[in-house]
N, C-alpha and C positions, 0 to 999 in steps of 0.2 A: 530444623534447618531454617536459614533466613530466606527472605523473599526472593533474592536473586538465585539462590540454589534451587529453591522450589520451582522457579520459572524455568531454569535450565532443565530440570527433570521433566517438566511439562513438555518442553520442546523435544526432548529425546524419548518421550514415552517411557520414562524410567521411574515409575513409582513416586510421583509427587505426593506431598502431604495433603494438598488442597487445590481446588480449582480457584482461579482468580480471573479478573476481568481484563487485565492488560499486562503486557510485559513491563516490568520495572525498568525504565530507561531514562537516561539523561541525554536530551537531544542537543545535537550540534548541527549547524548548517552554514553554508557559504552565503555571502551577500548576493541575493538574487534567486535563491532556491524557492522563495515564496513570492516571486515575481516583483521584487523590489528593483528600483533603479539605483544608479550610483548616487543620485541626489535625493534618494528617498522614494516615497510612493509605496503603495501596497494596499491590501484589501481592508486595512483598518481605517482607511480614509472615508469621509462621509459620502453618501450617495450623490452621484453627479460628478465625482472626481475623475480625472484622467491623469495618467502618468506613463512613462516609458521605462521598460525594464532594462537590465544590463545587456539584453540581446537585441534591443531596438524594437521590440514589440510594444505597441501602444495599447494600454488597457483603459477600460472605462467601467466604473462601478455604478450601476443603475439603481439598485435597491438596497435598503438597509438590511443587514444580517445575511446578505447574499454576496459571495465573492464577485469580483469584477470579471469581465470577459475581454478577450483580445479583440481589437477593432481595426488595427492596422498592422500589416505583416511585412517585415523588411525583405523577405525572400519570396514574395508572391510570384514573381517572374523567375522561377527557380533556376533554369539553366544559366541564364545570363547574369542574374543577380549574384550567383555563387562566386563569380570571378572577382568581384570587387568587395564582397562582404568582409567586414572586420570582425573576426571572431573574438569573443571575450577570452581573456587569458586567465586560466585557473590559478596562476601564480601571482596575479595582480594582488597586491596587498589589500586593496579596497574590497576584493572578493574573498580572499582566503583568510585574511587577518582575524576576522571574528571567530573563526573555527577554534582557534587556540584560546581566545578569550573565554568562549563559552565552556571549554573543557576544563578550565581551572578549578571550578568548584564541584567537580564530579566526585561522588563518593563511590569508589570502585567496589566496595564491599556490599553495597545495597542495590546497585543498578548497573545496567549495561550502558556503556557509552555508545550512543546511537547516532550515526551520521545520516543525513537526509539527501537522497537523490530523487526529490520530487520531480515529476514530469521527466523522467530519466531520458527517454528517447522518442517514443511515439508521440506523446503529447507535446513535447518540445518541438518536434518537427512541424506539427500543424499550427503551433503558436507562431512559428516563423514563416510558414508558407500559407496558412489558411486551410481549414479542414477539407473543404470541397476541392481545392486545388490539389491537396496532398493525395486525396483518394484517386484523382485522375492521374497524377504524376507517377503513381506506382505502375501504371500501364503505359503511359506515353513517354515518360522520361526515367526509366528504371536506373540508368547509370547515374544520373544526377541525384536521384533519391539515395542511392547507395553512398555517394560521396557526402551528401547531407547528413545521413545517419552516422557515417564514420566520423565526421568532424564533430558532431554533437557528442558522440561517445568518447572521442579524444579529450574533450573538455571534462566529461564525467570521470574519466580515468585520472586526469590531473587533480580533480577534487578528491578522488579516492586516495591518492597518495597523501594528501594533507590529512584526511581522516585517519589513515593508518599511522601517520606521524604523531597525531594527537592521542593515539591509543584506542581507536574505535574497536569495539567488540561485536557490534551489530550495525547493519545499515538497513534503512527502509528505502526500497526502490518503488517508485510509483509509475504506473501506466494503466489507465482505464481502458480495458480491452473488450468490455462487454456492454450490451444494452440489457433491457429487462428480460429479453427472451432469446437472444442469440449473440454471437460475437459481432463486434464492430468491424473487424477485419477478418478475412478468411484465414483458416489455419495455414493455408499455403503462403499467404503474404507474411503472416507472423513468422513462419518457419524460415522463409527464404530471405526476408529483409531484416527482421528484428532479432531473431534468435542469435545469429552470428555476432551481432553487436552486444547483446546481453551477455553472451558467453565470454567476451573479452573482459568485461567488468567483473562478472561473477568468478571467473577463474582467478583473477587477481585476489579477490577476497578469500576464496576457498584456500588458496595457498597459505594464507595467514590465519586460517581458522576463524574467520569473521562470519557471524550468523547473518543470513539474508532474510528479511521480512518483506515480502512482495505485496504491494497494494494494487488490486484491480477491482473496481466496482463491476457489477453486472453479472451476466451469465458467462461462466468460465469453465464449465464442465468439459467442453471439447478440447481444452488445452491443459488440463491438469497434468498429463504426462509430460508436457513441455516444461512446466514449472519444476516438476520433480527431477527431470533429466538435467535441468540447469543447476540443480542443487539448492533450490529454495527451501528454507527451513520452516518458515511460517507464511501462510497465505491469509490475507485479510482483504475485505471484511466479510466474505462469504454471505452475500445478500440472500436472505430467506426467500423473498418473493421471486428471485431470479434463478434459483438453483434448487435441485433436488438434494437437500442437505444429507439425507441418508446415503445417497449415491456418492456424494462428495467424500463422506467419511469412509465408505467402503473402499474407494479408489485410493485414498491417501493414508489409510490406517498404517501406522508404524513407519511411514515414510516422510510425511510432511504435516506439521502442526497447523491448526486453524485458529483464527482469531475473529470474533464477531458473532454472526449468526442469529442474534436476537432481533426480530423484526423492528425496524424503525416505525412502521405503522402502528404496531402494538404499543410501543413505548410512547409514541406521540398521543395516541387516542386513549390508552388505558382501557378499563380501570386498573388500579394497582393489582387486584387479584388476577387479572388476565396476564399482566406482566410477569407476576411471580410464577404462574403456571407455565408460561412460555420458557422462562429461564430453566425451570425444572425439566421440561421436555428437551431443550437443547443440550443440557448437561447429560441427559440420558442418551441422546442420539450421538453426540459428538465427543463426549469427554470421559466415557467409562474407563478408558485405559490411559488417561493422560492425553497429551497432544491437542489440547484445546484451551483457549482463553475466551471465557464466556462474557460477551459484551454486545453493545449495539452494532448493527450492521451498517450504520452510517453515523457520521457526526452531524448532529442537528441541534438547534436550540430547544431541547425538550423541556416540558414542564418539570420543575425542580423535584416535585414529589414523585414523578414517574421515573426519572433517571435514578433517583435515590432508591427506588424499589428494585431496580435491576441489581444494583450493587449489594443491597441488603439480602436479596434472594440468593445471589452467588455466595455470599458469606454464610448464609444459613444452610444451604443445600450442598455446598461444595467440598465437604470433608471426605477424603478417600478412606475406605471404599464408599462410593456414593450411596446415599440412602435409598431405601426400598421405594420411597415415593417417586423416584425417578423412573419407575417401571414404564411410564408412558413412552419414554424415549426408546427403551428396549423393545417395546411392543411394535413401534413403528419400524424399527430395524428388522424385526422378524417378519412383519408384513411385506417389507421390500424383498427380503430373501425368498419368501414364498412366491412372490410375483415373478422374480427372476428365474425361479425353478420351473 
């Protein structure tokens, strides 16, 4: 089978031939999904640069090889600012036009056409309002927050229609909901404010059989059921230091594929043999029955030799049925089962 069919079988827990590190995809995105402005700007600019994105948020990049951060928020005074705010139009040719240009050279036999909803709703809200303000407004201005989230999702739904018109088979939806050891927002806030808006977007895609790859850094175990109830097909990057990965696999087995899981600390620090060992353990823990793309749990500027060791180890160890040397992963699963009993 080709790489795309193998990936589809991984996602469906349906007897793939081999484990791989990433979903084969051809990315498309609207102007502004990576914080660009109408006149340019973005995280590729040199340190010290400032720019304003299509939403009116001002960004500043302080350090080389580190993305910029928002420094000025057009909706900081949320209730009153909402009345006069000019929302970006997803049908504006300056915003949506590049989607179709990017889709032209897609090879549909080898990869999924993958649309980006980076910062889909939660992160976009605090980029417009400010994170501290947003945390307070959930409690002091709940109706204004609901309107804000609804209008942001209206924009994402407009972009979704362009992705569907371009032929998207998969979308990546980004919202970082976890810290290193707990959720950034309570499950109640996520359920009451964010989930209804996610459902609007996800239902549109599910009606068209589009796969959903959801990105959330950090500790996400308390909301795994929310992701699966929403119909998420793949969850990334399942950070090793922030989650009990055996528990994540137990709760998602057969229901939601995982992507990532190999510790960024191990990859950054090495040595190569430690990286190879961790890849073997993660394949054994998370990929015995498919449902796992084995790769880094963060995108970072890794030493070339170290990131190459990840991909080489996946290539070496990843032929199904997985090799006996992956028993370390099985052993950790059994230890977890014994502890639960």
